[in-house]
FIFI-475126 format. One record per residue (C-alpha): y, z, x. Coordinates in steps of 0.001 Angstrom, whole numbers, padded with zeros to 6 digits, always signed. Each point is the difference from the previous one (the first is absolute). Example, Ala and Ser with C-alpha at 12.3 -4.5 7.8 and 13.67 -1.06 7.14 Angstrom:
2
-004500+007800+012300;+003440-000660+001370;
//
This chain:
411
+000000+000000+000000;+003490-000837+001204;+002406+002915+000070;+002880-002395-000632;+000030-003168-002057;+002429-002419+001668;+002545-001954-002000;-000345-003737+000530;+002790-002306-001170;-001017-003649-000475;+002753-002618+000075;-000627-003537-001285;+001967-002822-001609;-002089-000082-003155;-002075+002409-002038;-002138-002261-002174;+000142-003461+001593;-001479-001366+003215;-002769+000896+002398;+002008+002553+001981;+000923+001845-003209;-003637+000069-001095;-001175+001489+003298;+002873+002507+000171;-000433+001061-003625;-003740+000501+000403;+000471+002033+003173;+002630+002075-001821;-002484+000747-002829;-002829+000875+002385;+002238+002361+001988;+000991+001804-003197;-003698+000406-000844;-000619+001414+003473;+002653+002688-000429;+002912-001612+001833;+003512-000005-001394;+000595-003735-000187;+003212-001668-001133;+000735-003713-000524;+003435-001608+000424;+000266-003619-001128;+002790-002532-000218;-000223-001731-003335;-002206-001771-002504;+000424-003374-001685;+003604-001292+000232;+001092+003181+001761;-000816+002261-002926;-002177+003104-000121;-003690-000800+000243;-001860+000772-003270;-002774+001499+002127;+002390+002819+000932;-001173+001923-003076;-003628-000230+001182;+000425+000893+003686;+000714+003683+000688;+002689+001056+002465;+001697-003384+000287;+003680-000895-000170;+002183-003096+000306;+002496-000514+002805;+001328-003471-000802;+001903-001492-002925;+000711-003504-001252;+003579-000362+001263;-000649+001708+003341;-003157-002052+000639;+001903-003145-000977;+002782+000726+002491;-002526+000761+002736;-001803-003238-000852;+003201-002029+000415;+000597+001590+003402;-003607-000428+001093;-000252-003610-001103;+003254-000799+001778;-000418+001679+003398;-003604+001209-000043;-002325+002831-001016;+000934+003286+001641;+003710-000545-000660;+000033+001726-003402;+002696+002664-000277;-000557+001762-003335;-002440+002904+000408;-000567+000835-003675;+000916-001072-003498;+002238+002969-000854;+001389+003178+001513;-002635+002034-001872;-002791-002214+001353;+001472+000207+003491;+000064+003790-000114;-003546+000204-001336;-001225-002384+002698;+001630+002122+002720;-001407+003212-001500;-003505-001520-000129;+000251-001201+003605;+001136+003450+001127;-002770+001748-001950;-002867-002190+001176;-002324+001103+002801;-000946-003628+000690;+001779-003138-001161;-002409-002884-000540;+001754-003378+000043;-001677-003027-001522;+002234-003041-000722;+003678+000922+000357;+001576-003464+000082;+001031-002152-002982;+003277+001431-001185;-000757+003435-001489;+001607+001993+002822;+001558-000417+003423;-002975+000088+002403;+002057+000797+003084;+001755+002826-001860;-003375+001412-001053;-001382-000142+003548;+003168+001666+001305;-000314+002851-002520;-003648+000540+000932;+000908+000096+003702;+002823+002495-000613;-002336+002226-002030;-002712-000199+002666;-002595-000746-002670;-003560-001073+000801;-000223-003589-001235;-003133-001992-000846;+000667-003696-000482;-002697-002202-001516;+000661-003614+000936;-000931-002007-003087;+001727-003007+001611;+001836-000947+003226;+003506+001153-000979;-000161+003008+002331;-000156-002195+003117;+002138-003026-000945;+003730-000503-000144;-000022-001042-003641;-003120-001265-001748;-003144+001734-001224;-002270-003057+000147;+000692-001925+003231;-003048-002228-000435;-000584-001969+003200;+003341+001059+001521;-000319+002484+002854;+003698+000327+000805;-000312+003763-000515;-001834+000163+003338;+003243-000915+001769;+002638+001642-002187;+000427-002595-002771;+003157-002115-000227;+000222-003758-000577;-002267+000474-002989;-001956-003210-000710;+000334+000609-003740;+002194+002358-001957;-002152-000525-003095;-002909+002311+000835;+000091+003098-002198;+002461+001693-000144;+002190-003115+000471;+003583-000152+001314;+002779-002577+000283;+001107+000839+003540;-002082+000992+002997;+000795+003451+001345;-003652+000739+000735;+000543+000930+003648;+002747+002499-000873;-002167+001545-002725;-002956+000061+002398;+002013+002032+002515;+001370+002353-002686;-003469+000650-001372;-001466+000744+003429;+002843+002437+000728;-000583+001764-003314;-003750+000289+000664;+000548+001499+003466;+002030+002814-001559;-002939+001199-002127;-001771+002426+002310;-003114+000583-002128;-001059-003449-001232;-003559-001108-000730;-000611-003616-001001;-003035-000876-002107;-001330-003543-000141;-002419-000890-002823;-001861-002401+002303;-000903-000252+003661;+001616-003434+000407;+003300+001487-001184;-000342+002966+002353;-000439-002349+002960;+003233-001823-000839;+001873+003240-000661;-001177+001417+003313;+001476-003016+001781;+003326+000490-001776;+000068+003819+000262;-002168+000941+002992;+001217+003625+000077;-000651+000715-003677;-002829+002197-001236;-002180-002111-002201;-003120+000159-002149;-002024-002490-002014;-000781+001197-003527;-001521-002642-002218;+001370-000171-003529;-002513+001300-002523;-000846-000671-003610;+002160+001845-002499;-001434+002694-002252;+000289-002094-003151;-001995-002837+001528;-002646+002379+001375;-000286+001646-003423;-000690-003366-001650;-002671-000738+002594;-001591+003405-000556;-000147-000762-003725;-001947-003186+000718;+002613-002427-001323;-000851-002405+002829;-003604-000336-001222;+000660-002696-002589;-001471-003495-000479;+001554-002786+002040;+001886-002737-001791;-001783-002733+001952;-002968-000595-002326;+001003-003681-000137;-000809-000396+003687;+003630-000831+000794;+001418+002416+002621;+002576+002403-001384;+002693+000474+002655;+002599+002778-000223;+003507-000001+001524;+001987+003253-000270;+003598+000567+001114;+003264+001560-001116;+001747-003373+000405;-002340-002973-000265;+002729-002505+000888;+000828+001436+003445;-000776-002798+002509;-000166+002514+002857;-002899+001786-001673;-001910-002836-001641;-001371-003386+000959;+001589-001583-003068;-001464-003428+000744;-003569+001307+000337;+000132+002143-003135;+001576-002854-002001;-002753-002349+001141;-002711+002476-000984;+001742+000582-003342;-000099-003696-000827;-003274-001167+001515;-002592+001297-002439;-002379+001273+002710;+000993+003596-000813;+002164+001991-002395;+002969+001761+001576;+001129+003217-001693;+003378+001450+000987;+001317+003529-000498;+003678+000511+000768;+003490-001231-000754;+001615-003448+000302;-003148-002089+000270;+000768-003626+000968;-003577-001039-000779;-000837-001816-003233;-002916-002339+000698;-002809-000671-002451;-002195+002450+001920;+002556+002825+000117;+000298+003121-002147;+003148+002086+000480;-000536+003585-001174;+003532+001219+000777;+001002+003391+001340;-002070+003137-000477;+000858+003559+000954;-003292+001364-001335;-002476+000979+002693;-002915-000290-002447;+001056-003531-000991;+000228-000976+003659;-003425+001462+000831;-001525-001902-002921;+001705-003183+001157;-001421+000369+003512;-003427+000688-001446;-000138-003142-002113;+000743-002331+002922;-002237-001575+002638;+002470+000118+002876;+003576+000980+000906;+002130-002612+001755;+002593+001369+002422;+002172-002449+001951;+002927+002122+001242;+000570-000019+003747;+002954+002440-000041;-001373+003084-001811;-000255+003031+002256;-002824+001755-001844;-001218-001860-003109;-000979+002583-002600;-001203-002747-002340;-002805-000670+002502;-000809+003710+000162;-000171+000262-003804;-002196-003066-000381;-002468+001101+002678;-000221+003438-001581;-001163-001678-003232;-002675-001844+001967;+001933-003272-000332;-000194-002239+003084;+003292-001309+001378;+000657-003463+001382;+003114+000326+002156;+002109-002061+002358;-000113+001328+003529;+002809+002410+000921;+000238+003176+002045;+000013+002121-003162;-002795-001768-001880;-002148-000190+003146;+000349+003743+000555;-000568+001146-003596;-003010-002260-000600;-001375+000890+003433;-000127+003658-001050;-002837-000876-002417;-001665-002719+002062;+001767-002963-001618;+001851-002942+001524;+002804-002420-000865;+000325-003791+000070;+002350-002008+002240;+001074-002786-002368;+000493-000943-003643;-002689-002666+000459;-002529+002709+000909;+001074+002076-003002;-000489-002936-002387;-003467-000653+001416;-001088+003636-000312;+001164+000183-003621;-001546-003325-001028;-003285+000893+001748;+000085+003577-001398;-000788+001171+003536;+002442+002925+000214;-002755+002537+000617;-000604-001721+003361;+003255+001668+001065;-001734+003388-000469;-003296-000371+001906;-002935+001967-001392;+002127+001844-002577;-000686+000339-003693;+002734+000618-002558;-001064+003668-000191;+000095+000396+003793;+003421-001638+000193;+001368+002377-002604;-001583+003058+001624;+001398-000839+003445;+003436-000768-001461;+000263+003277-001897;-000720+001873+003236;+002406-002089+002094;+002901+000133-002472;-000250+003524-001404;+003309+001249-001370;-000891+003619+000717;-000774-000828+003632;+003437-001591+000249;+001610+003138-001412;-001873+002294+002394;+001120-002125+002939;+003640+000361-001077;-000431+003741-000480;-001225+000192+003594;+003118-001865+001202;+002271+002364-001967;-001742+003031+001517;+000387-001346+003536;+003707-000616-000510;+000674+003429-001450;-001753+001717+002929;+001614-001917+002833;
//
């Protein structure tokens, strides 16, 4: 038994939307169950308003507001992320944010870019308070001068500047990436008790190059409690939809039209060819072929588990995701994944003995031949699910974070 339950303050842009929010929210809930005092500060929900999920998540509060986030967005999109100047949406929110920062034993940062506060102000406050800071890198923003998804650009290795594209998220009109790079590094050096957590080993290797002096751990993102509960109830054990003999292929994403995260040409071809049926789950689907079924957005974990369970294979073509939770969820339902090769997909599939494919041509052949199980040598569906549930346990993730918190508080 702990004699003292530490107070952990999570800080993230969103509460109910996005992969980082899902991981942070689940960790927050697990810490509360384990006796910690956990608090959750978020920026804003849809259109800068309060997130409806705020009534369901204990100990959470909003920092941002529509007008303040809008002003920060104008600044950011003009001269670059990290330039935001408005720390909170109102004086009351500002005071609460400061009080929560002061009262926390550990401040756990997740995604702090994208307009809801001034990141450099927040880092300065944490340095002045001398707070232990855990920072989970859900993207590359920590080490770049502006963007969160640099793609093939490695300008961050040499201090950014002369950005090859100002359009990578978060975008900007003018290039001040080198100046922001320097400011960010200076702010990080002032935090004396900083521990960076990478969700994947490939990310940790890149972060170690950028920040060789930083303390760092790899903690793989785990399944959330709602998803694990659905699996425990056997919702994945339902008949497949492929009784016709035509492969049922699933594509899941928050934004199905994002060309950085989808091979639009490949998915469109599969959707129109008739050799398989492509099912999409997510917003803004650009696919409408005769072999495509768009199911729209779902926030229900049980609906998502049932959707995974009725498919033959998940198709994943993003080469920029840092740690693709959609792959983790599919594998944990015993659903094989056919994925384009990338550092993230290679690592996650490798954890359960799977492999990726180098080209869209190879992907088309595997789907048309129904040979996806060849990517998982000598594994049955039951073995794939068993290995995945062990590899991606949400409780194991939480225990790893608790260990990091304990180390920081006893330095």
